C-alpha positions, 0 to 999 in steps of 0.5 A, spaced: 131 272 948 125 273 943 124 268 936 124 276 933 129 281 931 127 288 929 133 292 926 132 299 925 136 304 921 138 309 925 135 311 933 130 317 929 125 311 928 126 308 936 121 312 939 116 311 935 118 303 935 117 303 942 111 306 942 108 301 937 110 295 941 111 290 936 113 283 939 121 282 938 128 285 940 131 290 938 137 293 934 139 300 932 144 300 925 148 307 927 152 307 920 152 311 913 156 305 909 153 311 903 160 315 905 167 313 907 171 306 905 168 299 904 170 292 902 166 287 899 166 282 906 161 286 911 162 280 916 169 281 917 173 285 922 177 288 917 171 292 914 168 294 922 176 296 922 176 300 916 169 303 918 171 305 925 177 308 923 173 312 918 168 315 923 172 316 928 177 320 924 170 324 919 166 326 926 171 326 931 168 320 934 171 315 938 172 308 937 170 306 944 163 310 942 162 306 935 164 299 937 158 300 944 153 303 938 154 299 932 160 293 933 156 290 940 150 291 937 152 286 930 152 281 935 144 280 935 146 278 927 149 272 929 144 269 933 139 264 932 133 269 931 127 265 927 125 271 924 129 277 922 125 285 920 129 290 915 127 297 917 129 301 912 127 307 908 128 309 901 133 313 901 140 312 898 143 312 906 138 307 908 139 303 902 146 303 902 145 301 909 141 296 907 146 292 902 151 292 908 145 288 913 143 283 908 150 282 905 153 281 912 146 276 914 148 272 907 155 272 908 155 269 916 157 262 916 154 261 921 146 263 921 141 258 921 138 261 916 132 265 919 126 268 915 127 276 912 122 281 912 123 288 909 119 294 911 121 300 906 116 305 905 117 311 900 111 314 902 106 314 907 097 315 906 095 322 908 102 325 909 106 329 904 113 330 903 115 324 906 122 323 909 122 317 913 120 313 919 122 317 924 117 321 923 112 316 924 107 314 930 107 308 934 100 307 930 103 309 923 108 303 924 104 298 926 100 299 919 106 299 916 108 292 919 101 290 917 101 293 910 108 293 906 112 288 910 115 283 905 119 277 905 125 277 901 127 271 897 133 268 894 133 272 888 133 279 893 139 276 897 143 276 890 141 282 888 142 285 894 149 282 893 150 284 886 149 292 888 154 291 894 159 289 889 158 295 884 157 300 890 164 298 892 167 297 886 165 305 885 165 303 877 160 309 874 160 305 867 159 298 870 154 301 875 150 305 869 150 297 865 146 294 870 141 299 872 139 299 864 139 291 864 136 289 871 129 287 869 125 285 875 127 289 882 123 284 886 121 286 893 126 291 893 123 297 889 126 303 892 133 299 890 133 302 882 132 310 884 137 309 889 142 307 886 141 311 880 142 317 885 149 314 888 151 314 879 151 321 880 156 321 885 161 318 881 160 322 875 164 328 875 165 334 870 171 338 868 171 342 875 172 335 878 165 336 882 160 330 882 151 332 882 152 333 890 157 338 888 154 341 883 147 342 886 150 345 892 154 350 888 147 352 885 144 353 892 149 357 893 149 362 887 142 363 887 144 367 894 144 361 899 150 363 904 149 360 910 149 352 912 142 351 914 140 355 909 143 350 904 142 345 909 134 346 907 134 348 900 138 341 898 134 337 903 127 340 898 129 337 892 134 331 894 131 327 899 133 322 895 141 322 898 138 321 906 143 326 907 144 330 915 148 336 916 155 332 917 153 329 910 154 334 907 159 338 910 163 333 906 162 336 901 161 343 901 169 343 904 170 340 899 167 347 894 171 351 900 177 347 898 177 350 890 174 357 892 168 356 890 164 358 896 165 362 903 162 360 908 
């Protein structure tokens, strides 16, 4: 075992990361905690059973595949590494996964506190419309590692715990107050914009539609009537959500059920 663990948010970053040859062990975080049910105790068996059940139901996954892809790799997070590097992007999908990882690290009592670092780019020099580290090569990931990596402090872990608690509670009023009252975002500058985006998901109009539903409906009403076209239009303006087509399909299904769209 190496002294260093790198946790990558999803498989897309792995090819470039392998090319970069940055020393250390690698773990892939294969989850979408920004969708589906969650509870406060991320380190509990109940949490991961809840997630497994939902992933299998929502995406037709098997419990075995989820276990091998997510649960088994989690064992690395309790191994005695001296340093852990978290590679998570700026969008809501990545930031909620990041909160889950940070809270889990903090909740594990058998962890001899490693130094924890964050690599969380919201842009990359020379690249327009940067959408994530999956589009970067090894040299570019090396650049991020050398230039934007920051060590997380106790303040950052406390901030993550507060944000996670609010995410679990799903109370729009409490979240709005917290966003207004938090004076400093520590070493996690992307967290605020992600949680602001999440707040929009908690606020519904009289038709029972949140911001994402409303945006998708507006795209449809503008004349875009294919899923592929709707995806592309949404991604152009709403990359803060970091949603893939499977996630957007869940929102489109509600619009279909309400007979507001027909695809």
